[in-house]
C-alpha positions as CSV (number, residue, x, y, z in Angstrom):
1,X,5.0,-15.9,-12.8
2,X,8.6,-15.1,-13.9
3,X,9.5,-12.9,-10.9
4,X,9.0,-9.3,-9.9
5,X,8.3,-6.6,-12.5
6,X,9.7,-4.1,-10.0
7,X,12.1,-4.7,-7.0
8,X,12.4,-2.9,-3.8
9,X,14.8,-0.3,-5.2
10,X,12.3,0.5,-7.9
11,X,9.5,0.9,-5.3
12,X,11.7,3.2,-3.2
13,X,12.2,5.4,-6.2
14,X,8.4,5.8,-6.6
15,X,7.1,6.4,-3.1
16,X,7.8,8.8,-0.2
17,X,8.0,5.9,2.3
18,X,11.7,5.2,2.7
19,X,13.9,2.7,4.6
20,X,12.0,0.3,6.8
21,X,8.8,2.4,6.4
22,X,8.6,1.2,2.8
23,X,6.6,-2.0,3.5
24,X,6.6,-3.7,0.0
25,X,9.5,-5.7,-1.4
26,X,8.4,-6.2,-5.0
27,X,5.6,-5.7,-7.5
28,X,4.5,-8.9,-9.1
29,X,2.2,-7.5,-11.6
30,X,0.3,-4.3,-12.4
31,X,-1.8,-2.5,-15.0
32,X,-3.7,0.8,-15.1
33,X,-6.4,-0.6,-12.8
34,X,-4.7,-2.9,-10.3
35,X,-1.5,-4.0,-8.6
36,X,-0.2,-7.2,-6.9
37,X,2.7,-6.9,-4.5
38,X,4.7,-9.0,-2.0
39,X,6.3,-8.3,1.3
40,X,8.4,-10.4,3.7
41,X,9.0,-7.9,6.5
42,X,6.0,-8.5,8.8
43,X,8.0,-11.0,11.0
44,X,11.0,-8.7,11.4
45,X,11.4,-7.8,15.1
46,X,12.6,-4.3,14.0
47,X,9.4,-3.6,11.9
48,X,8.7,0.1,12.3
49,X,5.0,-0.5,13.2
50,X,5.6,-3.3,15.7
51,X,5.4,-2.8,19.4
52,X,5.9,-5.1,22.4
53,X,2.7,-7.0,21.6
54,X,3.9,-7.6,18.0
55,X,2.6,-6.4,14.6
56,X,-1.2,-6.1,14.7
57,X,-3.6,-6.9,11.9
58,X,-4.8,-3.3,11.8
59,X,-1.4,-2.3,10.4
60,X,-2.4,-4.1,7.2
61,X,-4.3,-0.9,6.4
62,X,-0.9,0.8,6.0
63,X,0.2,-2.0,3.6
64,X,-2.9,-1.3,1.6
65,X,-2.3,2.4,1.5
66,X,1.3,1.9,0.4
67,X,0.1,-0.5,-2.3
68,X,-2.0,2.4,-3.6
69,X,1.0,4.7,-3.5
70,X,3.1,2.3,-5.5
71,X,0.3,1.9,-8.0
72,X,-0.1,5.6,-8.3
73,X,3.7,6.0,-8.8
74,X,3.7,3.4,-11.5
75,X,0.8,5.0,-13.3
76,X,2.4,8.4,-13.2
77,X,5.8,7.0,-14.4
78,X,4.0,5.3,-17.3
79,X,2.5,8.6,-18.3
80,X,6.0,10.3,-18.2
81,X,5.7,12.0,-14.8
82,X,5.8,11.6,-11.1
83,X,2.9,11.0,-8.7
84,X,1.6,14.0,-6.8
85,X,2.0,13.6,-3.0
86,X,-1.2,12.4,-1.5
87,X,-2.8,12.1,2.0
88,X,-4.9,9.2,3.2
89,X,-8.2,10.8,4.2
90,X,-10.6,7.9,4.7
91,X,-10.8,4.2,5.3
92,X,-14.1,2.5,4.7
93,X,-15.5,-1.0,5.0
94,X,-12.3,-2.3,6.6
95,X,-12.4,-5.8,7.9
96,X,-9.3,-7.3,9.7
97,X,-9.5,-11.0,10.0
98,X,-6.4,-11.6,12.1
99,X,-5.3,-9.9,15.3
100,X,-1.5,-10.4,14.7
101,X,0.5,-10.9,11.6
102,X,4.1,-11.1,12.9
103,X,3.7,-14.8,13.5
104,X,3.0,-15.7,9.9
105,X,5.7,-17.5,8.0
106,X,6.6,-16.6,4.4
107,X,5.3,-13.6,2.6
108,X,2.3,-11.3,2.5
109,X,0.5,-10.5,-0.8
110,X,-1.2,-7.2,-1.4
111,X,-3.9,-6.5,-4.0
112,X,-5.1,-3.0,-4.8
113,X,-7.7,-2.0,-7.3
114,X,-8.4,1.6,-8.5
115,X,-12.1,2.4,-8.1
116,X,-12.1,6.2,-8.7
117,X,-9.5,8.3,-10.4
118,X,-10.3,12.0,-10.4
119,X,-8.7,15.5,-9.9
120,X,-10.0,15.5,-6.3
121,X,-8.4,12.2,-5.4
122,X,-8.3,8.4,-5.8
123,X,-10.2,5.6,-4.2
124,X,-9.0,2.0,-4.0
125,X,-10.1,-1.3,-2.8
126,X,-7.4,-3.4,-1.1
127,X,-7.0,-7.0,0.1
128,X,-4.0,-8.5,2.0
129,X,-3.5,-12.2,2.0
130,X,-1.1,-14.8,3.4
131,X,-0.9,-18.2,1.7
132,X,-4.3,-17.7,0.2
133,X,-5.9,-16.6,3.6
134,X,-7.6,-13.2,3.5
135,X,-6.1,-11.2,6.3
136,X,-7.7,-7.7,5.7
137,X,-9.7,-5.9,3.2
138,X,-11.2,-2.5,2.7
139,X,-11.4,0.7,0.7
140,X,-9.3,3.9,1.1
141,X,-9.4,7.4,-0.3
142,X,-6.5,9.6,-1.0
143,X,-6.5,13.3,-1.8
144,X,-3.7,15.2,-3.5
145,X,-1.7,17.1,-0.8
146,X,-2.1,20.3,-2.9
147,X,-5.9,20.1,-2.4
148,X,-5.5,19.8,1.4
149,X,-3.0,22.8,1.5
150,X,-5.2,25.0,-0.7
151,X,-8.1,24.7,1.7
152,X,-6.0,25.1,4.8
153,X,-5.5,28.8,4.4
154,X,-9.0,29.7,3.6
């Protein structure tokens, strides 16, 4: 691999998550159906999801959701537009294989694969790894925020 295809500044330009809440540092590869990313912030004592007990494995679901957001942003950009804001509405089949992740040296790797792409939303499968060890996996569904707001007033 020759280095990232997108750095942190590029990611920040694509997603609503800003500052420390943007969890990914770089996109290593992507195409219309999947994305591979890397993050190094999980050991940071100032991580925004960390509490006195550390950074828990369940927080890897947020890494997975943000991988989806980056992928959606890249797909929209490639089509000449911007991604519509979305809301995470469901997590399914989530398995977290490690209680804490803040004690892991090096970087985390995130994989997300687009399963469903429709007007009503998107579904992805995600996997988070460290040095080849599977930390968490699952599926997530996102709906466009406009669909949520349209139904709210009815």
